[in-house]
C-alpha positions in Angstrom: -21.6 -39.2 -16.5 -22.5 -35.7 -15.2 -20.3 -32.7 -15.7 -20.3 -29.1 -14.5 -18.0 -26.1 -14.7 -18.1 -22.9 -12.7 -16.0 -19.7 -12.4 -13.7 -19.4 -9.4 -10.7 -17.3 -8.4 -7.4 -17.9 -6.7 -5.0 -15.6 -4.9 -1.2 -15.7 -4.2 0.0 -12.6 -2.4 -1.6 -9.7 -4.3 -1.9 -11.7 -7.5 -5.4 -12.8 -8.1 -6.2 -15.0 -11.1 -9.5 -16.3 -12.6 -9.9 -20.0 -12.3 -12.4 -22.7 -13.3 -13.7 -25.6 -11.1 -14.7 -28.6 -13.1 -16.6 -31.5 -11.6 -17.3 -35.0 -13.1 -19.6 -37.5 -11.4 -18.8 -41.1 -12.2 -20.3 -44.5 -11.2 -18.1 -46.5 -8.9 -16.9 -46.5 -5.3 -17.7 -43.1 -3.7 -14.6 -41.0 -3.6 -13.8 -37.3 -3.6 -10.6 -36.4 -5.5 -9.3 -32.9 -6.2 -6.6 -32.2 -8.9 -5.0 -29.1 -10.1 -2.1 -28.6 -7.7 -4.2 -28.1 -4.5 -2.5 -27.4 -1.2 -3.6 -28.8 2.1 -6.2 -26.0 2.6 -7.8 -26.9 -0.7 -7.7 -30.6 -0.1 -9.4 -30.1 3.3 -12.4 -28.6 1.5 -13.6 -32.1 0.8 -14.5 -32.6 4.5 -15.8 -29.0 4.9 -18.1 -29.4 1.9 -19.4 -32.9 2.9 -20.2 -31.7 6.5 -21.7 -28.4 5.3 -24.1 -30.1 2.8 -25.2 -32.7 5.4 -25.8 -30.1 8.1 -27.7 -28.0 5.6 -30.0 -31.0 4.7 -28.8 -31.1 1.1 -28.4 -34.6 -0.3 -25.2 -35.5 -2.1 -25.2 -38.4 -4.5 -23.2 -41.4 -3.6 -20.9 -41.5 -6.6 -17.2 -40.9 -7.5 -16.5 -37.2 -7.6 -13.5 -35.8 -9.5 -12.8 -32.1 -9.1 -10.2 -30.2 -11.2 -9.2 -26.6 -10.6 -7.6 -24.9 -13.6 -5.2 -23.6 -14.5 -3.6 -26.8 -13.4 0.0 -25.3 -13.6 -0.7 -22.9 -10.7 -0.5 -23.9 -7.1 -4.0 -23.5 -5.4 -3.9 -22.2 -1.8 -6.4 -21.4 0.9 -10.0 -22.1 1.6 -11.6 -19.7 -0.9 -12.4 -22.5 -3.4 -14.9 -24.1 -1.1 -18.0 -22.4 -2.5 -17.0 -22.9 -6.1 -16.4 -26.6 -5.6 -19.7 -27.0 -3.8 -21.6 -25.1 -6.4 -20.1 -27.2 -9.2 -21.0 -30.4 -7.3 -24.6 -29.3 -6.9 -24.8 -28.3 -10.6 -23.3 -31.6 -11.7 -25.9 -33.6 -9.9 -28.8 -31.4 -11.1 -29.7 -29.6 -7.9 -29.1 -26.1 -9.3 -28.4 -24.5 -12.6 -25.5 -22.0 -13.0 -25.0 -19.5 -15.7 -21.7 -19.4 -17.6 -20.7 -16.0 -16.4 -21.3 -16.8 -12.7 -18.4 -17.1 -10.3 -18.1 -18.3 -6.7 -15.6 -17.6 -3.9 -15.8 -18.2 -0.2 -15.0 -20.6 2.7 -17.6 -22.9 4.1 -18.2 -23.5 7.8 -19.3 -27.0 8.8 -22.8 -25.6 9.5 -23.2 -24.6 5.9 -22.7 -20.9 6.6 -20.1 -18.9 4.7 -17.1 -17.4 6.5 -15.5 -14.2 5.2 -12.0 -14.5 3.6 -9.1 -12.1 3.0 -8.3 -10.6 -0.4 -11.8 -10.4 -1.7 -11.2 -7.1 -3.6 -8.3 -8.3 -5.8 -10.3 -11.5 -6.3 -13.4 -9.7 -7.5 -11.3 -7.4 -9.7 -9.7 -10.4 -11.4 -13.2 -12.0 -12.0 -14.5 -8.7 -13.4 -11.5 -8.5 -15.8 -12.0 -12.1 -16.9 -15.6 -11.4 -17.9 -17.7 -12.7 -15.0 -21.0 -10.8 -14.6 -21.9 -12.0 -11.1 -19.8 -13.2 -8.1 -21.3 -15.1 -5.2 -19.4 -14.5 -2.0 -19.8 -14.4 1.8 -22.2 -11.7 3.0 -19.5 -10.2 5.3 -17.3 -9.6 2.2 -20.0 -8.1 0.0 -19.6 -4.4 1.0 -15.9 -4.6 0.3 -16.4 -6.1 -3.2 -19.1 -3.6 -4.0 -16.6 -0.8 -4.5 -16.2 -2.1 -8.0 -18.5 -1.1 -10.8 -19.5 -3.5 -13.7 -20.0 -6.7 -11.7 -22.9 -7.9 -9.6 -22.0 -8.8 -6.0 -24.4 -11.5 -4.6 -24.1 -11.8 -0.8 -24.6 -15.4 0.4 -25.1 -16.2 4.1 -25.3 -20.0 3.8 -25.8 -22.9 1.3 -29.6 -23.0 1.7 -29.8 -19.3 0.7 -27.6 -20.0 -2.3 -29.8 -22.9 -3.5 -33.0 -20.9 -3.0 -31.4 -18.2 -5.2 -30.1 -20.5 -7.9 -33.5 -22.3 -8.1 -35.4 -19.1 -8.3 -37.3 -19.7 -5.0 -35.8 -16.6 -3.2 -33.5 -14.5 -5.3 -30.8 -12.6 -3.4 -30.6 -8.9 -4.4 -27.2 -7.7 -5.4 -25.3 -5.5 -2.9 -25.6 -1.8 -3.9 -22.3 -0.2 -4.9 -20.4 1.4 -2.0 -19.7 5.1 -2.4 -17.9 6.9 0.4 -19.6 10.0 1.9 -18.0 13.4 2.2 -17.8 13.1 6.0 -15.3 10.2 5.6 -12.7 12.5 4.1 -12.3 14.6 7.3 -8.9 14.6 9.2 -8.8 14.9 13.0 -5.4 16.7 12.9 -4.0 19.9 11.2 -0.7 21.7 10.8 -2.3 24.6 12.6 -1.7 22.5 15.8 2.1 22.8 15.3 3.7 25.8 16.9 7.0 27.2 15.6 9.1 25.0 13.2 8.5 27.2 10.2 11.6 26.0 8.4 10.7 22.3 9.0 7.1 22.7 7.8 8.3 24.5 4.7 10.6 21.6 4.0 7.7 19.2 4.5 5.7 21.3 2.0 8.4 20.8 -0.5 8.6 17.1 0.2 4.8 16.7 -0.1 4.7 18.7 -3.3 7.2 16.5 -5.1 6.5 13.3 -3.1 10.1 13.4 -1.9 11.5 11.3 0.9 12.5 13.4 3.9 14.6 13.0 7.1 13.9 15.1 10.2 16.6 15.6 12.8 15.9 17.1 16.2 16.1 16.6 19.9 13.4 14.6 21.6 10.0 16.3 22.0 10.7 18.9 19.4 7.7 17.8 17.2 9.1 15.3 14.7 6.3 12.8 15.2 3.6 15.5 15.5 4.6 16.9 12.1 4.9 13.5 10.5 1.3 12.5 11.5 0.0 15.6 9.7 1.6 15.0 6.4 -1.4 13.1 4.9 -3.6 16.2 5.5 -1.6 18.2 2.9 -1.2 15.5 0.3 -3.6 15.6 -2.8 -6.8 13.5 -2.4 -6.5 9.9 -3.6 -7.8 9.1 -7.1 -10.2 6.2 -7.4 -7.5 4.1 -9.0 -5.1 4.9 -6.1 -7.9 4.0 -3.6 -8.4 0.6 -5.3 -4.7 -0.1 -5.4 -4.3 0.6 -1.7 -7.5 -1.2 -0.7 -6.4 -4.3 -2.5 -3.3 -4.5 -0.3 -5.3 -4.0 2.9 -7.8 -6.6 1.7 -5.0 -9.2 1.3 -3.7 -8.2 4.8 -7.1 -8.5 6.4 -7.1 -4.9 7.6 -10.2 -3.7 5.8 -12.8 -1.8 8.0 -16.1 -3.6 7.2 -18.0 -0.3 7.5 -15.6 1.7 5.3 -14.2 -0.8 2.9 -12.6 1.6 0.5 -9.3 3.3 1.6 -9.9 7.0 0.7 -7.4 8.6 3.0 -3.7 8.4 2.2 -2.2 5.8 4.5 0.1 6.8 7.4 2.0 3.8 8.8 4.3 4.4 11.7 6.8 1.7 12.6 8.9 1.0 15.7 12.6 0.4 15.3 12.1 -3.1 16.7 10.3 -4.1 13.4 11.8 -7.0 11.5 12.8 -7.0 7.8 9.7 -9.2 7.0 7.5 -6.8 8.9 8.7 -3.8 6.9 9.2 -5.4 3.5 6.7 -8.3 3.7 7.2 -12.1 3.5 6.0 -15.4 4.7 5.4 -18.8 3.1 2.4 -17.2 1.3 3.7 -13.7 1.1 1.8 -11.1 3.1 2.4 -7.3 2.6 4.7 -5.4 5.0 4.6 -1.8 6.1 6.1 -0.6 2.9 3.2 -1.9 0.9 0.6 -0.9 3.5 1.9 2.7 3.1 1.4 2.5 -0.7 0.3 5.9 -2.0 0.9 7.4 1.4 3.4 7.9 4.1 5.7 5.5 5.9 7.1 7.0 9.1 10.2 5.5 10.6 11.1 7.1 14.0 14.5 6.6 15.6 15.8 5.8 12.1 19.4 4.9 13.1 18.1 2.4 15.6 16.5 0.1 13.0 18.5 -3.0 12.3 21.0 -2.7 9.5 19.3 -5.4 7.4 16.0 -3.6 7.7 17.4 -0.3 6.5 19.3 -1.9 3.6 16.1 -3.7 2.7 14.6 -0.3 1.8 17.1 0.4 -1.0 15.4 -1.4 -3.9 11.8 -0.6 -2.9 12.5 3.1 -2.5 14.2 3.1 -5.9 11.7 1.0 -7.9 8.4 1.5 -6.0 7.8 -2.2 -5.9 8.7 -5.2 -3.8 9.5 -8.6 -5.4 9.0 -11.7 -3.2 10.0 -15.1 -4.6 8.8 -18.3 -3.1 8.9 -21.9 -4.3 5.2 -21.8 -5.1 5.2 -18.6 -7.1 6.5 -15.1 -7.3 4.5 -12.0 -6.2 5.0 -8.3 -6.4 3.6 -5.7 -4.1 3.6 -2.0 -4.9 5.2 0.5 -2.5 5.0 3.9 -4.0 5.5 5.8 -0.7 6.8 9.0 0.8 9.3 7.9 3.3 9.4 10.2 6.4 12.2 9.3 8.8 13.1 10.9 12.1 16.2 10.8 14.3 17.9 12.4 17.2 21.1 14.4 16.6 23.1 12.0 18.7 22.7 8.8 20.9 21.7 10.8 24.0 19.5 13.1 22.0 20.7 16.3 23.5 23.3 17.6 20.9 22.2 21.2 20.2 19.8 21.3 23.1 20.2 24.7 24.8 19.0 23.5 28.2 20.5 20.0 28.5 24.2 19.2 27.8 25.0 16.4 25.4 27.0 13.5 27.0 28.2 12.0 23.7 31.7 12.2 22.2 32.3 13.4 18.7 33.2 9.9 17.7 29.9 8.6 19.2 27.9 11.2 17.2 29.7 10.2 14.0 29.1 6.5 14.5 25.5 7.2 15.3 25.0 9.0 11.9 26.9 6.3 10.1 24.4 3.7 11.1 22.5 5.1 8.1 24.5 4.0 5.1 25.4 6.2 2.1 23.1 4.4 -0.3 20.1 4.9 2.0 20.9 8.6 2.5 21.2 9.0 -1.2 17.5 7.9 -1.5 16.4 10.5 1.0 15.9 13.7 -0.9 15.5 16.2 1.9 17.2 16.4 5.3 16.0 19.1 7.7 17.0 20.0 11.2 14.3 21.0 13.7 15.0 23.8 16.2 13.9 23.9 19.8 10.5 25.4 20.7 10.6 28.6 22.8 8.0 29.5 25.5 6.9 32.4 23.4 6.1 30.1 20.5 3.8 28.0 22.7 2.3 31.0 24.5 1.5 32.9 21.3 -0.4 30.0 19.9 0.7 31.0 16.4 1.3 28.4 13.8 3.2 28.6 10.5 0.1 27.7 8.4 -3.0 25.5 8.2 -3.2 22.2 6.4 -5.8 23.7 4.1 -3.6 26.5 2.8 -0.5 24.3 2.6 -2.5 21.8 0.6 -3.8 24.4 -1.8 -0.2 25.4 -2.7 0.8 21.8 -3.1 -2.2 21.1 -5.3 -1.2 24.0 -7.6 2.3 22.6 -7.8 0.9 19.1 -8.6 -1.1 20.5 -11.4 2.0 22.0 -13.0 3.7 18.6 -12.6 0.8 16.7 -14.1 0.7 18.9 -17.1 4.5 18.7 -17.6 4.5 14.9 -17.4 1.3 14.2 -19.3 1.6 10.9 -21.2 4.6 9.8 -19.1 4.5 6.8 -16.6 5.2 9.2 -13.7 3.5 12.4 -12.6 5.6 13.9 -9.7 9.2 15.3 -9.7 10.6 12.7 -7.3 10.0 10.0 -9.9 11.7 11.6 -12.9 14.0 8.9 -14.4 17.7 9.7 -14.4 17.8 9.8 -18.2 15.2 12.6 -18.2 16.5 14.7 -15.3 18.4 17.0 -17.7 15.3 17.5 -19.8 12.9 18.4 -17.1 15.3 20.0 -14.6 16.6 22.9 -16.7 18.7 25.4 -14.8 19.8 29.0 -15.3 23.6 29.5 -15.4 23.7 30.8 -11.8 21.7 27.8 -10.6 24.1 25.4 -12.3 27.0 27.2 -10.6 25.4 26.5 -7.2 24.7 22.9 -8.0 28.3 22.3 -9.3 29.7 23.8 -6.1 27.4 21.6 -3.9 28.4 18.5 -5.9 32.1 19.1 -5.4 31.8 20.4 -1.8 29.4 17.8 -0.4 30.8 14.9 -2.4 27.4 14.0 -3.9 26.9 10.7 -5.8 25.3 10.9 -9.2 22.1 9.7 -7.6 22.4 12.4 -4.9 23.0 15.0 -7.7 19.8 14.0 -9.5 17.8 14.1 -6.3 19.1 17.6 -5.6 17.9 18.7 -9.0 14.5 17.1 -8.4 14.0 19.0 -5.1 15.1 22.2 -6.8 12.6 21.5 -9.6 9.8 21.1 -6.9 10.8 24.4 -5.2 10.7 26.1 -8.6 7.2 24.7 -9.2 6.0 26.0 -5.8 7.3 29.4 -6.8 5.7 29.3 -10.3 9.1 29.4 -12.1 9.7 27.7 -15.4 13.4 27.0 -14.8 15.4 26.2 -11.7 16.9 29.5 -10.6 19.7 30.4 -8.2 17.4 30.8 -5.2 15.8 27.4 -5.9 19.2 25.6 -6.1 20.4 27.3 -2.9 17.3 26.2 -1.0 17.6 22.6 -2.3 21.2 22.6 -1.1 20.1 23.9 2.3 17.7 20.9 2.5 20.6 18.5 2.5 21.5 19.1 6.1 23.1 15.7 6.8 25.4 16.0 3.8 26.5 19.4 5.1 27.0 18.0 8.6 29.5 15.4 7.4 31.7 18.0 5.7 
């Protein structure tokens, strides 16, 4: 009897787990059995491996082969176990020698070449955390995995190259670690491009400083989309941990740029109102990330907000509150992060012309009310800031003047973020929008005059307890931008002004 065991890795959703592939060769009728809860994709690896070995000119002993993939209690999916199974077979029959801390992942083509697979970054990260020192994977995936430090990435083009490496005939050099260049951080857009809209851009600055959700209301063509696309330019740079978190999601979704495999710019995802609930939240038999998760650590822009289907909008409630999406399937449960800044935009009425100085609105009062009521109260409660955009005058366009540049706005936001980071040091959150309800009173201290304003707003606007807390968090952010230790009257007044939709309904 011959036996071999090699390191491998599995993936379900975003959850990668270290695995082991064991192979035993027994005398008897030639068979090829795989155990360990393999799905169809894993079972089909028997045919891929047999064809790949034969077409590569590598002999395979005519014996009974039993393959077990542990942990046996977890359902194994996909074709990523091909290389590990093949390596274990070759080790068991004495063709190659494999070190205990080697791991293998990749899909085999019938020719013996290795095809790239999705989700390589979370897989490599799981292997690193499990103690593997080297991971052998398809050459096309190597640059993506090389963003990690502390584990050697060995790019394999085909089975013959793998055997030459493992037998010492032609070692494959590890892929050097990928480090983004400074040029990759440049943005092609700037708030200097936006003419007029000083009030709206100031509201965006507050939203970005505290990572608050925001709703922009304005007639078509007034600049809502233009402003939204420039929000990533004023958000703080991503930390390395944030880059890894976001890149893992894009890796699983198969959206990695092979030339720039590390996401270093905060995502900006814009969705059409025709999007389905699964497209926004995520789903599928093997759950794939939706737009909420693809926007993790960045901006999700939903234009024509009231036109989204009701189930789509209501599906935002739990993710916006918790910052995570839980998807349950019969095979397993998975969780995707979605810590986002929601930026929504809408017209003031169905025809879009309510408040337009040049085109009359054709909607009735009832139609306008019904249009706003497409957005439920619980969803509005989760949007901290509502701002109305005014029309642009000819003088605004002709003058070419803008409110400010992205660089200067970002500098003010960074200063505010430093204050927040110091205040919440040691806490599981670092921005005002994420203050838990039980800590709101502690961190959002007010002067007596400010409390009078907040109480009047609560009574007049009919705020819910959640709406009250979010009002305080916005006021806290405004105070931080102004360098104030406590929320003062002016900060509370500005926070109330940034609840435009609440005031419209009263």
